[in-house]
Backbone as numpy.savetxt, mean C-alpha at the origin, in Angstrom:
# Nx Ny Nz CAx CAy CAz Cx Cy Cz
21.98 32.23 -7.81 22.26 31.27 -6.77 20.95 30.52 -6.44
21.00 29.20 -6.38 19.81 28.43 -6.07 19.69 28.22 -4.56
18.45 28.08 -4.12 18.24 27.83 -2.70 17.94 26.34 -2.51
18.32 25.85 -1.36 18.06 24.46 -1.04 16.71 24.37 -0.34
15.83 23.55 -0.92 14.50 23.36 -0.34 14.54 22.23 0.68
13.69 22.35 1.67 13.56 21.26 2.64 12.76 20.13 1.99
12.83 18.94 2.55 12.06 17.82 2.04 10.57 18.12 2.10
10.14 18.81 3.14 8.74 19.19 3.26 8.32 20.13 2.12
9.17 21.08 1.78 8.87 22.01 0.69 8.82 21.29 -0.67
9.72 20.36 -0.86 9.73 19.58 -2.10 8.46 18.73 -2.20
8.08 18.11 -1.10 6.87 17.29 -1.08 5.64 18.13 -1.39
5.56 19.32 -0.80 4.44 20.21 -1.05 4.37 20.60 -2.52
5.50 20.95 -3.09 5.55 21.33 -4.50 5.15 20.15 -5.40
5.64 18.97 -5.07 5.32 17.78 -5.86 3.82 17.49 -5.81
3.22 17.59 -4.63 1.77 17.36 -4.51 0.97 18.39 -5.32
1.41 19.63 -5.30 0.73 20.67 -6.07 0.80 20.37 -7.57
1.96 19.90 -8.03 2.11 19.56 -9.44 1.24 18.37 -9.81
1.27 17.34 -8.97 0.42 16.17 -9.23 -1.04 16.57 -9.30
-1.50 17.34 -8.35 -2.89 17.77 -8.32 -3.24 18.58 -9.57
-2.38 19.50 -9.93 -2.63 20.35 -11.10 -2.67 19.54 -12.39
-1.75 18.59 -12.53 -1.63 17.82 -13.77 -2.58 16.63 -13.85
-2.84 15.98 -12.71 -3.65 14.76 -12.72 -5.07 14.96 -12.19
-5.27 15.97 -11.37 -6.54 16.13 -10.70 -6.51 15.38 -9.37
-7.50 15.67 -8.54 -7.48 15.12 -7.19 -7.64 13.60 -7.16
-8.56 13.07 -7.97 -8.83 11.64 -7.94 -7.61 10.81 -8.32
-6.96 11.17 -9.42 -5.79 10.42 -9.87 -4.60 10.62 -8.93
-4.51 11.81 -8.35 -3.43 12.06 -7.39 -3.59 11.16 -6.17
-4.81 11.06 -5.65 -5.06 10.21 -4.48 -4.77 8.76 -4.82
-5.23 8.30 -5.99 -4.97 6.91 -6.39 -3.47 6.65 -6.50
-2.73 7.60 -7.06 -1.28 7.47 -7.19 -0.62 7.37 -5.81
-1.00 8.24 -4.90 -0.38 8.26 -3.57 -0.74 7.03 -2.75
-1.93 6.48 -2.95 -2.34 5.30 -2.19 -1.46 4.08 -2.45
-0.83 4.01 -3.60 0.02 2.86 -3.86 1.28 2.87 -3.00
1.57 3.98 -2.36 2.75 4.08 -1.50 2.40 4.06 -0.02
1.16 3.72 0.29 0.72 3.65 1.69 1.47 2.52 2.39
1.90 2.77 3.61 2.66 1.76 4.35 1.77 0.78 5.10
0.50 1.08 5.22 -0.39 0.18 5.93 -0.23 0.32 7.43
-0.91 -0.58 8.15 -0.88 -0.51 9.60 -0.77 -1.91 10.18
-0.26 -1.99 11.37 -0.20 -3.27 12.07 1.06 -4.05 11.77
1.12 -5.23 12.35 2.25 -6.13 12.20 1.82 -7.31 11.34
2.08 -7.24 10.07 1.65 -8.23 9.09 2.12 -9.63 9.46
3.37 -9.76 9.83 3.93 -11.08 10.13 3.22 -11.71 11.33
3.04 -10.96 12.39 2.36 -11.50 13.58 0.92 -11.89 13.27
0.24 -11.07 12.48 -1.14 -11.38 12.11 -1.22 -12.66 11.31
-0.33 -12.85 10.37 -0.34 -14.06 9.54 0.03 -15.29 10.36
0.93 -15.14 11.31 1.29 -16.28 12.17 0.08 -16.75 12.96
-0.75 -15.83 13.41 -1.96 -16.19 14.17 -2.98 -16.83 13.23
-3.21 -16.23 12.08 -4.23 -16.72 11.14 -3.90 -18.12 10.64
-2.64 -18.36 10.31 -2.25 -19.62 9.68 -1.60 -20.61 10.65
-1.68 -20.36 11.94 -1.06 -21.22 12.94 -1.58 -22.66 12.81
-0.66 -23.59 12.71 -1.01 -25.01 12.66 -1.48 -25.51 11.30
-1.51 -24.66 10.30 -1.96 -25.08 8.97 -0.76 -25.42 8.10
-0.93 -26.45 7.30 0.12 -26.83 6.36 -0.13 -26.14 5.03
0.84 -26.22 4.16 0.68 -25.67 2.81 -0.49 -26.38 2.12
-0.59 -27.68 2.31 -1.69 -28.43 1.69 -3.04 -27.96 2.22
-3.13 -27.65 3.52 -4.36 -27.10 4.08 -4.76 -25.81 3.36
-3.79 -24.95 3.16 -4.05 -23.67 2.51 -4.45 -23.86 1.05
-3.77 -24.77 0.36 -4.11 -25.06 -1.03 -5.54 -25.58 -1.12
-5.92 -26.46 -0.22 -7.28 -27.00 -0.20 -8.32 -25.90 0.02
-8.03 -24.97 0.93 -8.94 -23.86 1.19 -9.09 -22.98 -0.05
-8.00 -22.72 -0.73 -8.04 -21.90 -1.95 -8.87 -22.59 -3.02
-8.65 -23.89 -3.21 -9.39 -24.64 -4.20 -10.89 -24.65 -3.89
-11.26 -24.77 -2.64 -12.67 -24.75 -2.25 -13.30 -23.41 -2.59
-12.57 -22.32 -2.33 -13.10 -20.98 -2.61 -13.24 -20.73 -4.11
-12.34 -21.32 -4.91 -12.43 -21.16 -6.36 -13.68 -21.85 -6.90
-14.11 -22.93 -6.26 -15.29 -23.68 -6.72 -16.59 -22.97 -6.38
-16.56 -22.05 -5.45 -17.78 -21.34 -5.02 -18.27 -20.40 -6.08
């Protein structure tokens, strides 16, 4: 008869396998791609780009490429 593992137990087992097979550095790099980040991306971008047109942004990008 098999036992049902909790999600926490499955996660722990998966991390142990990743660490054993990949090593700590590769395991951390793998897990970092699933990071959710922090803050409110949409609100931050609305503040940063407030009042700018697409052409304004294109011009800024082109200037930075020339640097």
